[in-house]
Structures are given as C-alpha cells and as structure tokens.
N, C-alpha and C positions, 0 to 999 in steps of 0.2 A: 706436741709441737707448739712452740710459742706463737701466738697469733701475729706477732710482729714479723716473724720470719717468712710466712707465706706471702704477705703483702710486699715484702722486699723482693722476693722471687718474681712476683708479678711485675713490680716496677722495673726491676733490672731486665726482665725478659722483654718487655715492650720497649724499653730504652734501646736494647740491642737489636731488636728485630722489627722496628717500626716499618721500614720500607719492605722488608721481606714478608711481613704479615699482609701488607697491602697487596703485594703481587700474588701471594698464595691463595687469598680468599676472594678476590674480585668483589669487594663489598659494594661497589657501585651498581653492579648487576644484581647482586643478592638482595640488597635492601630496596631496590627501585620501587616495587609494588607496595611495600610497606610505607615508604615515604609518601607516595601518591595518595594512599588512603589517609594517612595522617593529615596531609595538606587539606583534604576534603573535610576534615573534622575540626579544623582550627578556625577561630574567628579571625577577622581581618586584623593584621598587625598583632598577632598573638604573641604570647611570651612562653618560651619553651626551654626546659632544662634538659640537657643531654648529658647523662651520667655515663662516664667512660667514653667520652667523645672521640678519643683517639686523635687522628690527625685532622679531624673535622670534615673528612670526605667519606661518604657523600651526605651524611645527615645534616650537620650544621650548615654546610655550604648550600644545600638545597633549600633549607628553611630560610636562611638569610636572603637568598635570591628571590624567594617568594614574598619577602617583605615582613618576615617575622623577626622578633627579638630573641636571640639565642644566647643562653649561658651554658658553657661547656665545662665539665669537670673531668679531669683525668689524673691518675696517680703518676703517670710517666712524664718526666721532664721533656724528653725528646718528642713525644707525641704532641704535647702542648706547644712546644716551640714550632713544630711543623704546622700545627693547626693555626697558629697566629700568622704564619706566612700564607697559608692556603685560604683561610677564611678571616680576613682582617675585620670584617664587620661583626664578628661574634665577640662576646665577653668570655674569655677563656681563663680558667683557674687551675693551677697545678695543686691538687689536694686529694686526700683520701675521702671518698664520698661519705663514708660512715661517720666522719668527723665534721662534715660540712654543715653550715647553718644558713638557712634561708627563711624569710618571713613566711608565716602561714598564708595559704591561699594566694600565692604569688605567681603561679604558673598555670597556663591553659593546658599544657601537656608536659609530661616527663617521658623521655626516651631512655631506655636502659637496655641496650642490645649487647649481648655477650659480655656483660659486666658483672651481673649478680653472681655468676658462676666463678668469679675470681675473689669473691668476698667470703671470709670464713663463715661456715654454716651457721654458727651460733649468733652471728651478727646480722644475718639476712632478714629475719622477721622484723627487727627493730628498724632496719633501713627502709623496708617496705612501709612501715607505719609512718616514718618521717616523710617518705615520698607522698603518701596519701595526704598528710597534713599540708604539704607544699602545694597541692593541687587546689585550684578553685573548684567550687561546686560545678559539676558537669565536665570537669577536666579529665583528660585521658592519660593513662599509662600504657605505653607500648614497650613490652619487655620480653626478652628471651630468658628462659631458665633451664635448669637441667631436666632431663627426661628420666634418667635412672639415677638412683643415689650412688654417688662415688666421690671420693676425695683422694687426690694423688698428684704426683709430679711427673712430668716428662723431662728428662735430663737433656734432651736434644730436640727441642720443639721445632717442628717443621724442617728438621735437618739444618737449622740455622746456627747451631752451636751454643744456644742459651737454654736454660731451664725455664719451665713454666709450671704453674700450680693452679689447680681447680678444686672447687668444693661444691658438689651438686646435691640437692635434695631431689626426690622423684617428683613427677608432674603433679600428682595428687596433693602432695605436701605443699608444693608451691601454690597451688590453687587455694588451699585452705589458709595459707599465710596471707594471700591477697584479700580474701574475704574477711579474715580477722582484722586486717588493717583498715577495714571499712570501705573496700572497693567492690564494685560489681563486676564480675568476670563476664564480659559480653561475648567474647570469642576466644577459642584456643585451638591451636593446630600443631601437629608434629612437623618439625623441620629437620629432615634427614641430613646427616653428616657422617660420612664413612659408614661404619657398621653400627652407629648409634645415632644420636641427634639431640635436638633441643625442643622445648615447647615455646611457641610464640603465644603470648597473651595480649589481648586487648582488654584492659580493665578501666572502669570509670568511677570517679567519685560521684555519688548520686547528686543530681541537681537539687538545689535548695528546696524547690517546690515539692519534689518527691519526698525528701526527708521530712518536711513539715507535714505533708499529708499522712505519712506513716506515723509520725509522732501524734498527730491529731487523732488518728484511728486508735492508737494505743490509749490515749487519755480517756476516750469515750467507750472503751471496751469494758464490758462487765468483768468484775474481778472473779477469777476462778480459784483464788487461793483461800 
C-alpha cells in the first residue's frame, strides 16, 4: 500500500469523526492522571509539543491553563479548526508530524498520545529520533504505542461511517526504538482497550550532566580492544 494512502485515510477519518471520537473515548477522563503527572514534571512556563493534538482537549487546554506554551500538530483540518476555537492560547499547525520541522532542543516535553499508531510503521523510528532531538536535555516524552504488532483498516470506525487505519509495532519493539533514539524509558504500563490495548511510555532525554558524566567515564575507561 502506498504510504500516502494510509495517511489520507487517517486524515479523512478524523475530519469526519472529530466530535464522534470525542464522545466515544472520553479523553478528558482517560488522560487526566497522565496530564497531572506531566504538569508535575514541567518547569514553570514550559514549552510543550503536542503531536496529534486533535481538538486540543484536554491536553493542550490543560497545559495552556497551567501557564505553559503549547504547539499542537495534527493532520486533520477539522481537528485543528476545533482546537483553534477551544484552545486559542495554543499555537496550532495542520501538518503531517513526520514532515514537521522544529529547532533542536526547543521543547521541555513532547506529548504523542494515540498518534504514533497512525503513522506508517517504517516511519515511526525516524519520527521518534526527531522527537528526541526536539527535546531539551532532561525533557520528557509521554507517548502511547501499540502493544501487539498489527497493521490494518476498520472500514466503519466507531460505527461512524468512516474508515480508519493503524500500524502497530509490539511493545518491546517500541521500547527498543525509544532507546535507539537516545531516550531513557523511565516507566511503561499497559493501557487496556477492548480485547487489546496500548503501551504508555514515559521516556526522558538524559540531562546534560548525566550525559557528560557518562562521556567522561568512557574517556577514562581503559581500552579493552
């Protein structure tokens, strides 16, 4: 399948089912404890990138209300339009996250909830590497990924009359991709959904002092080669 086609399915699906999705998943309740934990890990007036921000509720809205600067990216025109109405204090961009460009080390945190699973599998490791580069030292990635490997389409997603497409790696593979991107996996947990579920990851870009200490140790370590 051409990689442009799945992304179009995702875009059209969220355009058609923006409000239906909100009602079906109750994200305000589902995300509540994750947002609270993120708020506790951010510096004052932090800068956060929300990839797959949807309509901006509750993630972007909660972060803006707490005094943080939020940039939201979503592939759906309808979701971004609604987000601009619901969270006028955020900087919101309609774009494909895999083609987005941001300066290195420009965010204290990146949120990527139920978004990576809509990115073609072969593009996911590179996106995670880009996310790691956008994080400041000590910055956090809060992300959900697939639990079991699966790629496919639901022709009538949520009974709403529109198709949706997903591409999952398994949890172990996702963990290895995060580590390969240069992030430390601090916590992971299974989040059930129906007869399957997702994996929630808290991953961190190592603080500068930690990276320097590691580098110093390596420079003074006797050669074993």
